[in-house]
C-alpha positions as semicolon CSV with decimal commas, in nm:
position;residue;x (nm);y (nm);z (nm)
1;X;4,090;-3,170;-2,833
2;X;3,954;-3,232;-3,180
3;X;3,636;-3,022;-3,256
4;X;3,442;-3,165;-3,525
5;X;3,139;-2,930;-3,526
6;X;3,003;-2,628;-3,343
7;X;2,650;-2,620;-3,221
8;X;2,448;-2,317;-3,092
9;X;2,155;-2,413;-2,872
10;X;1,876;-2,171;-2,839
11;X;1,587;-2,168;-2,619
12;X;1,290;-2,023;-2,813
13;X;0,916;-1,949;-2,771
14;X;0,816;-2,134;-3,084
15;X;1,042;-2,421;-3,225
16;X;0,831;-2,460;-3,542
17;X;0,829;-2,083;-3,632
18;X;1,201;-2,055;-3,564
19;X;1,271;-2,363;-3,773
20;X;1,081;-2,231;-4,062
21;X;1,259;-1,905;-4,047
22;X;1,608;-2,085;-4,066
23;X;1,509;-2,345;-4,334
24;X;1,301;-2,082;-4,552
25;X;1,558;-1,793;-4,547
26;X;1,882;-1,927;-4,457
27;X;1,918;-2,259;-4,620
28;X;1,929;-2,490;-4,309
29;X;1,754;-2,818;-4,302
30;X;1,610;-3,015;-4,019
31;X;1,831;-3,294;-3,920
32;X;1,695;-3,424;-3,594
33;X;1,333;-3,385;-3,457
34;X;1,182;-3,467;-3,128
35;X;0,887;-3,307;-2,918
36;X;0,979;-2,934;-2,863
37;X;1,329;-2,975;-3,026
38;X;1,480;-2,945;-3,367
39;X;1,860;-2,949;-3,483
40;X;1,930;-2,770;-3,798
41;X;2,233;-2,780;-4,027
42;X;2,359;-2,659;-4,357
43;X;2,522;-2,875;-4,593
44;X;2,822;-2,615;-4,663
45;X;2,915;-2,556;-4,286
46;X;3,000;-2,754;-3,986
47;X;2,783;-2,554;-3,748
48;X;2,451;-2,659;-3,626
49;X;2,163;-2,476;-3,444
50;X;1,966;-2,663;-3,200
51;X;1,617;-2,508;-3,114
52;X;1,442;-2,614;-2,797
53;X;1,112;-2,500;-2,632
54;X;1,180;-2,272;-2,333
55;X;1,136;-2,469;-2,011
56;X;1,116;-2,240;-1,708
57;X;1,169;-2,515;-1,462
58;X;1,504;-2,618;-1,627
59;X;1,658;-2,272;-1,674
60;X;2,007;-2,240;-1,534
61;X;2,007;-2,063;-1,196
62;X;2,042;-1,691;-1,235
63;X;1,932;-1,696;-1,604
64;X;1,572;-1,743;-1,578
65;X;1,382;-1,508;-1,796
66;X;1,689;-1,353;-1,959
67;X;1,602;-1,483;-2,298
68;X;1,770;-1,378;-2,614
69;X;1,832;-1,012;-2,570
70;X;2,204;-1,010;-2,612
71;X;2,239;-1,309;-2,831
72;X;2,350;-1,267;-3,202
73;X;2,416;-1,563;-3,425
74;X;2,656;-1,443;-3,700
75;X;2,690;-1,627;-4,025
76;X;2,990;-1,553;-4,225
77;X;2,894;-1,545;-4,600
78;X;3,021;-1,461;-4,932
79;X;2,840;-1,182;-5,146
80;X;2,642;-1,033;-4,848
81;X;2,488;-0,775;-5,070
82;X;2,333;-1,055;-5,280
83;X;2,207;-1,209;-4,973
84;X;2,062;-0,887;-4,835
85;X;1,878;-0,815;-5,165
86;X;1,760;-1,183;-5,187
87;X;1,614;-1,178;-4,823
88;X;1,439;-0,843;-4,896
89;X;1,276;-0,977;-5,204
90;X;1,159;-1,278;-5,008
91;X;1,016;-1,054;-4,733
92;X;1,239;-1,191;-4,466
93;X;1,238;-0,979;-4,140
94;X;1,558;-0,761;-4,203
95;X;1,582;-0,574;-3,884
96;X;1,921;-0,407;-3,915
97;X;2,039;-0,226;-4,242
98;X;2,327;-0,332;-4,456
99;X;2,628;-0,142;-4,357
100;X;3,004;-0,151;-4,336
101;X;3,176;-0,116;-3,996
102;X;3,505;0,081;-4,005
103;X;3,711;-0,231;-3,957
104;X;3,587;-0,388;-4,280
105;X;3,279;-0,594;-4,202
106;X;2,992;-0,548;-4,428
107;X;2,667;-0,680;-4,241
108;X;2,303;-0,669;-4,177
109;X;2,053;-0,838;-3,936
110;X;1,742;-1,039;-3,940
111;X;1,533;-1,137;-3,652
112;X;1,337;-1,471;-3,638
113;X;0,989;-1,488;-3,485
114;X;1,137;-1,598;-3,127
115;X;1,353;-1,283;-3,113
116;X;1,680;-1,468;-3,244
117;X;1,909;-1,210;-3,400
118;X;2,099;-1,340;-3,710
119;X;2,369;-1,142;-3,858
120;X;2,505;-1,193;-4,190
121;X;2,842;-1,068;-4,255
122;X;3,128;-1,056;-4,515
123;X;3,486;-0,918;-4,454
124;X;3,543;-0,639;-4,695
125;X;3,878;-0,478;-4,598
126;X;3,895;-0,099;-4,588
127;X;4,114;0,070;-4,839
128;X;4,483;0,016;-4,747
129;X;4,394;-0,253;-4,480
130;X;4,563;-0,608;-4,496
131;X;4,359;-0,890;-4,621
132;X;4,167;-1,083;-4,355
133;X;4,187;-1,456;-4,314
């Protein structure tokens, strides 16, 4: 198998609002557009995010109405502190405070208008821990 990119497909209430969130605050650009659909990509990463309108008739069996309650899109970045400060200055919807986990992740969360939780994280090893690759 040769994986050339990763795409996360999200079903959202408002494709336009979610697209504006990702393009305004997180540096994505729209690469494909259709009625009720947009594909987003960043030039510095091989990951894509596809946003589609929620279609209750096409929901997979057993998943109808579950929505985005447990989904977190994680973007690993450099200098997460600078990103946190920039996004707060921009008035982005920061919904989880900047903090460090005991295992070394420094992170915070944002939530887009459709409820998509985006976590920005950076590996900062705790004192005495080996480097993370």
